[in-house]
Backbone as CSV, one residue per row, in Angstrom:
resi,resn,N_x,N_y,N_z,CA_x,CA_y,CA_z,C_x,C_y,C_z
1,UNK,-14.797,5.195,-4.841,-13.369,5.339,-4.887,-12.761,5.114,-3.494
2,UNK,-13.500,5.519,-2.468,-13.026,5.312,-1.100,-12.983,3.822,-0.758
3,UNK,-13.984,3.073,-1.215,-13.995,1.630,-0.977,-12.829,0.954,-1.694
4,UNK,-12.531,1.403,-2.887,-11.402,0.858,-3.650,-10.089,1.101,-2.905
5,UNK,-9.914,2.319,-2.392,-8.700,2.637,-1.639,-8.668,1.854,-0.334
6,UNK,-9.807,1.734,0.326,-9.860,0.971,1.570,-9.509,-0.492,1.366
7,UNK,-10.012,-1.065,0.281,-9.674,-2.455,-0.041,-8.170,-2.606,-0.256
8,UNK,-7.596,-1.672,-1.000,-6.168,-1.746,-1.265,-5.329,-1.399,-0.039
9,UNK,-5.901,-0.707,0.926,-5.182,-0.448,2.179,-5.157,-1.696,3.056
10,UNK,-6.166,-2.553,2.940,-6.195,-3.788,3.730,-5.171,-4.810,3.238
11,UNK,-4.865,-4.778,1.968,-3.900,-5.742,1.418,-2.520,-5.573,2.042
12,UNK,-1.935,-4.347,2.102,-0.623,-4.232,2.753,-0.665,-4.530,4.258
13,UNK,-1.805,-4.296,4.899,-1.918,-4.653,6.318,-1.810,-6.172,6.470
14,UNK,-2.519,-6.906,5.630,-2.425,-8.373,5.661,-1.006,-8.830,5.320
15,UNK,-0.405,-8.175,4.333,0.967,-8.523,3.967,1.929,-8.222,5.118
16,UNK,1.691,-7.125,5.830,2.531,-6.779,6.963,2.407,-7.783,8.095
17,UNK,1.187,-8.261,8.339,1.001,-9.288,9.365,1.714,-10.585,8.978
18,UNK,1.638,-10.927,7.708,2.354,-12.108,7.228,3.863,-11.919,7.383
19,UNK,4.337,-10.718,7.088,5.757,-10.404,7.234,6.191,-10.514,8.693
20,UNK,5.360,-10.016,9.607,5.675,-10.152,11.029,5.719,-11.615,11.461
21,UNK,4.774,-12.398,10.976,4.756,-13.822,11.318,6.024,-14.516,10.822
22,UNK,6.447,-14.186,9.614,7.684,-14.777,9.085,8.896,-14.320,9.879
23,UNK,8.882,-13.069,10.281,10.003,-12.546,11.059,10.081,-13.225,12.422
24,UNK,8.945,-13.360,13.098,8.920,-13.988,14.415,9.300,-15.463,14.356
25,UNK,8.997,-16.129,13.238,9.332,-17.550,13.128,10.760,-17.781,12.655
26,UNK,11.451,-16.699,12.295,12.834,-16.826,11.851,12.971,-17.138,10.375
27,UNK,11.890,-17.065,9.623,11.933,-17.397,8.201,12.356,-16.203,7.332
28,UNK,12.475,-15.036,7.917,12.891,-13.854,7.170,14.408,-13.728,7.294
29,UNK,15.097,-13.956,6.184,16.557,-13.966,6.196,17.088,-12.916,5.226
30,UNK,18.366,-12.599,5.373,19.017,-11.616,4.490,19.011,-12.074,3.028
31,UNK,19.210,-13.345,2.791,19.304,-13.841,1.425,17.935,-14.177,0.820
32,UNK,16.879,-14.141,1.621,15.530,-14.441,1.126,14.586,-13.359,1.642
33,UNK,14.596,-12.207,0.989,13.824,-11.077,1.474,12.738,-10.645,0.503
34,UNK,12.250,-11.555,-0.302,11.209,-11.219,-1.271,9.932,-10.753,-0.581
35,UNK,9.597,-11.359,0.555,8.395,-10.949,1.283,8.513,-9.496,1.728
36,UNK,9.652,-9.126,2.256,9.875,-7.753,2.701,9.825,-6.781,1.530
37,UNK,10.495,-7.118,0.448,10.522,-6.239,-0.723,9.136,-6.072,-1.348
38,UNK,8.406,-7.166,-1.481,7.069,-7.090,-2.067,6.104,-6.302,-1.189
39,UNK,6.226,-6.462,0.117,5.380,-5.694,1.027,5.697,-4.215,0.926
40,UNK,6.959,-3.865,0.845,7.351,-2.457,0.718,6.849,-1.857,-0.593
41,UNK,6.955,-2.603,-1.686,6.475,-2.106,-2.975,4.962,-1.880,-2.937
42,UNK,4.233,-2.824,-2.364,2.777,-2.684,-2.280,2.396,-1.521,-1.388
43,UNK,3.091,-1.345,-0.269,2.813,-0.247,0.653,3.009,1.106,-0.040
44,UNK,4.103,1.229,-0.782,4.366,2.480,-1.501,3.340,2.715,-2.611
45,UNK,2.952,1.655,-3.304,1.947,1.799,-4.353,0.628,2.309,-3.783
46,UNK,0.178,1.720,-2.678,-1.096,2.122,-2.085,-1.017,3.560,-1.578
47,UNK,0.113,3.946,-1.022,0.286,5.320,-0.562,0.199,6.300,-1.724
48,UNK,0.911,6.018,-2.802,0.860,6.900,-3.974,-0.519,6.913,-4.618
49,UNK,-1.194,5.780,-4.618,-2.551,5.705,-5.159,-3.487,6.588,-4.347
50,UNK,-3.349,6.569,-3.036,-4.178,7.405,-2.180,-3.909,8.884,-2.382
51,UNK,-2.645,9.252,-2.486,-2.291,10.655,-2.723,-2.821,11.118,-4.072
52,UNK,-2.663,10.289,-5.097,-3.163,10.651,-6.428,-4.680,10.764,-6.431
53,UNK,-5.353,9.866,-5.737,-6.810,9.918,-5.668,-7.301,11.164,-4.952
54,UNK,-6.663,11.501,-3.843,-7.059,12.717,-3.126,-6.791,13.963,-3.955
55,UNK,-5.654,14.002,-4.640,-5.340,15.154,-5.481,-6.343,15.273,-6.623
56,UNK,-6.713,14.151,-7.199,-7.670,14.170,-8.295,-9.030,14.681,-7.833
57,UNK,-9.512,14.181,-6.710,-10.813,14.608,-6.198,-10.785,16.078,-5.805
58,UNK,-9.676,16.519,-5.233,-9.584,17.902,-4.758,-9.325,18.895,-5.899
59,UNK,-8.485,18.529,-6.835,-8.046,19.492,-7.842,-8.828,19.452,-9.153
60,UNK,-9.424,18.318,-9.479,-10.117,18.212,-10.766,-11.245,19.238,-10.919
61,UNK,-12.074,19.465,-9.904,-13.106,20.499,-10.073,-12.525,21.892,-10.322
62,UNK,-11.402,22.198,-9.698,-10.764,23.500,-9.922,-10.241,23.602,-11.351
63,UNK,-9.652,22.510,-11.834,-9.114,22.515,-13.193,-10.226,22.628,-14.241
64,UNK,-11.408,22.104,-13.896,-12.524,22.145,-14.840,-13.321,23.437,-14.723
65,UNK,-12.887,24.326,-13.826,-13.521,25.618,-13.709,-14.722,25.640,-12.790
66,UNK,-14.831,24.668,-11.883,-16.011,24.596,-11.021,-15.841,25.086,-9.667
């Protein structure tokens, strides 16, 4: 599960680097912000996935009576 989360953490990092490259080249504009929006959505998804995974690993044994 840690490898799965780590893999998904690398994706937004790569997306962020791509976003920085677009920003530095001037290709990131107000009317064309799909790269920014998609990166933000992926970043939030990975964060929530990590929180849910940690909660599941930490709380599931307690819920099962262990």
